[in-house]
DRENDO-1510 file (C-alpha; in Angstrom, 1 decimal, always signed):
<recs>
REC; n; res; u; v; w
REC; 1; MET; +124.8; +47.8; +131.1 .
REC; 2; ALA; +122.5; +50.4; +129.3 .
REC; 3; VAL; +120.2; +47.6; +128.5 .
REC; 4; SER; +120.1; +46.1; +132.0 .
REC; 5; SER; +118.9; +49.6; +132.9 .
REC; 6; LEU; +116.7; +50.1; +130.3 .
REC; 7; SER; +115.0; +46.6; +131.4 .
REC; 8; LEU; +114.7; +48.0; +135.0 .
REC; 9; SER; +113.4; +51.3; +134.0 .
REC; 10; TRP; +110.4; +49.4; +131.6 .
REC; 11; VAL; +109.4; +47.7; +134.8 .
REC; 12; SER; +109.4; +50.2; +137.3 .
REC; 13; ASN; +107.5; +52.7; +135.0 .
REC; 14; THR; +105.0; +50.5; +133.7 .
REC; 15; LEU; +103.0; +50.8; +137.0 .
REC; 16; SER; +103.6; +54.3; +138.1 .
REC; 17; ASN; +103.0; +55.3; +134.1 .
REC; 18; LYS; +99.4; +53.2; +133.5 .
REC; 19; SER; +97.4; +55.6; +134.8 .
REC; 20; LYS; +99.1; +58.3; +132.5 .
REC; 21; LEU; +99.1; +56.2; +129.7 .
REC; 22; LEU; +95.5; +55.4; +129.6 .
REC; 23; HIS; +94.6; +59.1; +130.6 .
REC; 24; SER; +96.7; +60.6; +127.6 .
REC; 25; LYS; +95.6; +58.3; +125.5 .
REC; 26; ASP; +91.9; +59.5; +126.1 .
REC; 27; LEU; +93.5; +63.0; +126.3 .
REC; 28; HIS; +94.6; +63.4; +122.6 .
REC; 29; ARG; +92.1; +60.5; +120.9 .
REC; 30; ALA; +90.5; +63.2; +119.1 .
REC; 31; THR; +93.9; +63.8; +117.2 .
REC; 32; ALA; +94.5; +60.6; +116.5 .
REC; 33; PHE; +92.6; +59.2; +113.9 .
REC; 34; SER; +93.1; +56.6; +111.1 .
REC; 35; LEU; +92.5; +57.4; +107.2 .
REC; 36; SER; +91.6; +55.3; +104.3 .
REC; 37; ASN; +90.6; +55.8; +100.9 .
REC; 38; THR; +87.3; +56.9; +102.5 .
REC; 39; ILE; +86.4; +58.6; +105.5 .
REC; 40; ALA; +85.0; +55.7; +108.2 .
REC; 41; CYS; +84.5; +55.2; +112.1 .
REC; 42; SER; +86.5; +52.2; +112.3 .
REC; 43; ARG; +86.3; +51.7; +115.8 .
REC; 44; GLU; +82.9; +49.7; +117.3 .
REC; 45; THR; +81.6; +52.3; +119.6 .
REC; 46; ALA; +78.8; +52.9; +122.2 .
REC; 47; SER; +76.3; +55.6; +121.6 .
REC; 48; ASP; +77.6; +58.8; +123.2 .
REC; 49; GLU; +81.5; +57.9; +121.1 .
REC; 50; GLU; +79.6; +57.2; +117.6 .
REC; 51; SER; +78.3; +60.7; +118.1 .
REC; 52; ASN; +81.8; +62.5; +119.0 .
REC; 53; CYS; +83.1; +60.3; +116.2 .
REC; 54; LYS; +80.4; +61.1; +113.6 .
REC; 55; ARG; +80.8; +64.7; +114.5 .
REC; 56; ARG; +84.7; +64.1; +114.1 .
REC; 57; LEU; +84.0; +63.1; +110.8 .
REC; 58; LEU; +81.8; +66.0; +110.1 .
REC; 59; LEU; +84.5; +68.3; +110.6 .
REC; 60; LEU; +86.5; +67.0; +108.6 .
REC; 61; LYS; +84.3; +66.7; +105.7 .
REC; 62; ILE; +83.7; +70.6; +106.0 .
REC; 63; GLY; +87.0; +71.7; +106.2 .
REC; 64; ILE; +86.8; +73.2; +110.0 .
REC; 65; LEU; +88.7; +70.4; +111.9 .
REC; 66; SER; +92.2; +72.2; +113.1 .
REC; 67; THR; +95.0; +71.9; +111.4 .
REC; 68; THR; +96.7; +70.7; +114.2 .
REC; 69; PHE; +95.4; +67.1; +113.9 .
REC; 70; LEU; +97.9; +67.2; +110.9 .
REC; 71; PRO; +101.1; +65.5; +111.8 .
REC; 72; ALA; +104.3; +67.0; +110.5 .
REC; 73; SER; +104.9; +63.4; +108.1 .
REC; 74; SER; +105.3; +62.4; +104.6 .
REC; 75; LEU; +102.7; +60.1; +105.7 .
REC; 76; PHE; +100.2; +61.9; +104.2 .
REC; 77; ALA; +102.2; +62.1; +100.5 .
REC; 78; GLU; +102.5; +58.4; +100.4 .
REC; 79; GLU; +99.8; +55.9; +99.0 .
REC; 80; ILE; +98.4; +53.7; +101.6 .
REC; 81; PRO; +98.9; +49.8; +100.4 .
REC; 82; LYS; +95.2; +48.1; +99.3 .
REC; 83; ASN; +93.0; +47.1; +102.1 .
REC; 84; TYR; +94.8; +49.0; +105.3 .
REC; 85; ARG; +94.4; +52.0; +106.8 .
REC; 86; ALA; +97.0; +54.5; +108.0 .
REC; 87; PHE; +96.8; +55.2; +112.2 .
REC; 88; VAL; +98.5; +58.3; +113.2 .
REC; 89; ASP; +98.7; +60.0; +116.4 .
REC; 90; SER; +100.2; +63.8; +116.2 .
REC; 91; ALA; +99.8; +64.3; +119.8 .
REC; 92; ASP; +102.3; +61.2; +121.0 .
REC; 93; GLY; +104.0; +61.0; +117.6 .
REC; 94; TYR; +103.8; +58.1; +115.8 .
REC; 95; SER; +101.6; +56.5; +112.9 .
REC; 96; TYR; +101.3; +53.0; +111.4 .
REC; 97; TYR; +99.3; +50.9; +108.7 .
REC; 98; TYR; +96.9; +48.1; +110.3 .
REC; 99; PRO; +94.7; +46.1; +108.6 .
REC; 100; ALA; +91.5; +47.5; +107.6 .
REC; 101; ASP; +88.8; +45.0; +108.8 .
REC; 102; TRP; +90.7; +45.0; +112.0 .
REC; 103; ARG; +88.8; +46.6; +115.1 .
REC; 104; GLU; +90.8; +49.5; +117.9 .
REC; 105; PHE; +90.4; +48.1; +121.3 .
REC; 106; ASP; +92.2; +48.8; +124.5 .
REC; 107; PHE; +95.2; +46.7; +125.6 .
REC; 108; ARG; +96.5; +47.7; +128.9 .
REC; 109; ALA; +99.3; +50.0; +129.4 .
REC; 110; HIS; +99.3; +50.8; +125.4 .
REC; 111; ASP; +97.9; +53.7; +123.8 .
REC; 112; SER; +96.8; +52.4; +120.8 .
REC; 113; ALA; +95.9; +48.7; +119.5 .
REC; 114; PHE; +94.2; +47.4; +116.6 .
REC; 115; LYS; +93.0; +43.7; +116.4 .
REC; 116; ASP; +91.3; +40.9; +113.8 .
REC; 117; ARG; +87.9; +40.5; +114.7 .
REC; 118; TYR; +88.0; +37.2; +115.4 .
REC; 119; MET; +91.6; +36.2; +115.9 .
REC; 120; GLN; +91.9; +37.9; +119.3 .
REC; 121; LEU; +95.9; +36.9; +119.1 .
REC; 122; GLN; +95.9; +38.3; +115.6 .
REC; 123; ASN; +96.5; +42.4; +117.4 .
REC; 124; VAL; +99.1; +45.4; +116.9 .
REC; 125; ARG; +99.3; +47.7; +119.8 .
REC; 126; VAL; +102.2; +50.4; +120.6 .
REC; 127; ARG; +103.5; +52.1; +123.7 .
REC; 128; PHE; +105.7; +54.3; +124.9 .
REC; 129; ILE; +108.1; +55.2; +128.3 .
REC; 130; PRO; +109.9; +58.3; +128.6 .
REC; 131; THR; +114.1; +58.3; +128.1 .
REC; 132; GLU; +116.7; +60.6; +128.0 .
REC; 133; ARG; +118.4; +58.5; +125.4 .
REC; 134; LYS; +118.1; +60.5; +122.2 .
REC; 135; ASP; +118.4; +57.9; +119.6 .
REC; 136; ILE; +118.2; +53.8; +119.5 .
REC; 137; HIS; +121.6; +53.7; +118.7 .
REC; 138; ASP; +122.4; +55.2; +122.1 .
REC; 139; ILE; +120.8; +51.8; +124.2 .
REC; 140; GLY; +123.6; +49.9; +122.7 .
REC; 141; PRO; +124.4; +47.3; +119.3 .
REC; 142; MET; +121.0; +46.1; +117.6 .
REC; 143; GLU; +121.7; +42.3; +118.3 .
REC; 144; GLN; +123.0; +42.9; +122.3 .
REC; 145; VAL; +119.4; +45.4; +122.3 .
REC; 146; ILE; +117.3; +43.0; +120.6 .
REC; 147; PHE; +118.7; +39.7; +122.8 .
REC; 148; ASP; +117.5; +41.5; +125.8 .
REC; 149; LEU; +114.4; +43.2; +125.1 .
REC; 150; VAL; +113.0; +39.2; +123.7 .
REC; 151; ASN; +114.5; +37.0; +126.3 .
REC; 152; HIS; +114.0; +39.6; +129.3 .
REC; 153; ILE; +111.0; +41.9; +128.4 .
REC; 154; TYR; +108.7; +39.8; +125.7 .
REC; 155; ALA; +109.4; +36.3; +127.0 .
REC; 156; ALA; +107.3; +36.1; +130.3 .
REC; 157; PRO; +109.3; +33.0; +132.8 .
REC; 158; ASN; +107.4; +30.2; +131.6 .
REC; 159; GLN; +108.3; +30.9; +127.7 .
REC; 160; ILE; +111.1; +30.0; +125.2 .
REC; 161; ALA; +111.9; +32.9; +123.0 .
REC; 162; THR; +113.5; +32.2; +119.5 .
REC; 163; ILE; +114.6; +34.8; +117.7 .
REC; 164; TYR; +114.6; +34.5; +113.7 .
REC; 165; ASP; +115.9; +37.6; +111.9 .
REC; 166; MET; +116.4; +41.3; +113.2 .
REC; 167; ARG; +117.2; +44.5; +111.3 .
REC; 168; GLU; +118.3; +48.0; +111.7 .
REC; 169; LYS; +116.4; +50.8; +108.9 .
REC; 170; THR; +117.4; +54.3; +109.1 .
REC; 171; VAL; +113.9; +56.7; +107.5 .
REC; 172; ASP; +113.6; +60.6; +107.6 .
REC; 173; GLY; +116.8; +60.6; +109.9 .
REC; 174; LYS; +115.2; +58.5; +112.3 .
REC; 175; ASN; +116.8; +55.1; +113.5 .
REC; 176; TYR; +114.4; +51.7; +114.0 .
REC; 177; TYR; +115.0; +48.2; +115.3 .
REC; 178; THR; +113.1; +45.8; +113.9 .
REC; 179; VAL; +113.3; +42.3; +115.1 .
REC; 180; GLU; +110.8; +38.7; +113.9 .
REC; 181; PHE; +110.5; +36.2; +117.1 .
REC; 182; GLU; +108.4; +33.4; +118.2 .
REC; 183; LEU; +107.5; +32.8; +122.1 .
REC; 184; THR; +106.5; +29.4; +123.3 .
REC; 185; SER; +104.3; +28.6; +126.1 .
REC; 186; PRO; +103.2; +24.8; +127.1 .
REC; 187; ASN; +99.6; +26.0; +125.6 .
REC; 188; PHE; +100.5; +28.1; +122.9 .
REC; 189; SER; +102.9; +30.0; +120.8 .
REC; 190; THR; +102.9; +32.9; +118.9 .
REC; 191; THR; +104.9; +34.7; +116.2 .
REC; 192; SER; +105.9; +38.2; +116.3 .
REC; 193; PHE; +107.4; +41.6; +114.6 .
REC; 194; ALA; +108.8; +44.1; +117.2 .
REC; 195; THR; +109.8; +47.5; +116.0 .
REC; 196; ILE; +111.7; +49.9; +118.3 .
REC; 197; ALA; +112.6; +53.7; +118.2 .
REC; 198; ILE; +113.3; +56.3; +120.2 .
REC; 199; GLY; +112.3; +60.4; +119.5 .
REC; 200; ASN; +110.9; +62.9; +121.2 .
REC; 201; GLY; +112.1; +62.0; +124.4 .
REC; 202; ARG; +110.5; +58.4; +124.2 .
REC; 203; TYR; +111.0; +54.8; +123.9 .
REC; 204; TYR; +108.3; +53.9; +121.2 .
REC; 205; THR; +107.4; +49.8; +120.5 .
REC; 206; LEU; +105.4; +48.5; +118.1 .
REC; 207; ILE; +104.6; +44.6; +118.4 .
REC; 208; VAL; +102.0; +42.9; +115.9 .
REC; 209; GLY; +101.4; +39.4; +116.7 .
REC; 210; ALA; +99.8; +35.8; +115.4 .
REC; 211; ASN; +99.4; +32.8; +116.9 .
REC; 212; LYS; +102.1; +30.8; +115.6 .
REC; 213; ARG; +99.8; +28.2; +113.2 .
REC; 214; ARG; +98.5; +30.9; +110.9 .
REC; 215; TRP; +102.1; +32.9; +111.0 .
REC; 216; LYS; +103.2; +32.1; +107.8 .
REC; 217; ARG; +99.9; +32.6; +106.1 .
REC; 218; TYR; +99.9; +36.2; +107.2 .
REC; 219; ARG; +103.3; +37.2; +108.2 .
REC; 220; ASP; +103.7; +39.3; +104.9 .
REC; 221; MET; +100.6; +40.7; +105.7 .
REC; 222; LEU; +101.9; +41.6; +109.0 .
REC; 223; LYS; +105.4; +42.6; +108.1 .
REC; 224; VAL; +103.5; +45.5; +106.3 .
REC; 225; VAL; +102.2; +46.5; +109.3 .
REC; 226; ALA; +105.9; +46.7; +111.5 .
REC; 227; ASP; +107.6; +48.3; +108.6 .
REC; 228; SER; +105.3; +51.5; +108.6 .
REC; 229; PHE; +106.1; +52.1; +112.2 .
REC; 230; LYS; +107.2; +55.8; +112.1 .
REC; 231; VAL; +108.4; +58.3; +114.9 .
REC; 232; LEU; +106.8; +62.5; +113.9 .
REC; 233; ASP; +108.2; +64.9; +115.2 .
REC; 234; ILE; +106.5; +66.7; +118.1 .
</recs>
């Protein structure tokens, strides 16, 4: 019953919080930034936004950037994998790696998203909704939670869902469920990883996927993204 209630909450909160999520994205974008071995603007921007980006980079270089931009996370102590960048949103409390050649884009009702510059279905996106739960275990056993999410939340009415694998892990005292699944439509199929977690009074979801035909080739690369997702304390 707990999962069914969550499903209903997901649907009802999506519309009511859509405006809030988009506003939050704009409001906190200054505190969410990409890191790589070299400082660079990773986003393809309009002229005004490009100027803002360059101004932030200048502040980084001369050491004036406020310390509130830095999340309380061990991420900065880790070595970012080769050919990846780290996206850190200290205001909304999460981080993850994404392929270095991907570009940021707006994905409706999501807080952040990046995609392959050529393959639109090859992307990663993160969203969150409010919750009174304290931990992912509060929703239910992994098998039950994953089954309901894939079949009743992720899959559209005209799609057939197939679950290939599901795993649980604990990092820095926080619990995560990760699932590998496929959604088959009449005209195309996609395969994805989804990682879910609860923290900061929020239910977080990261999904990274690709066209089914490209999955075998890029699966390991996308798994790095799914496994890198972390909830940060805010």
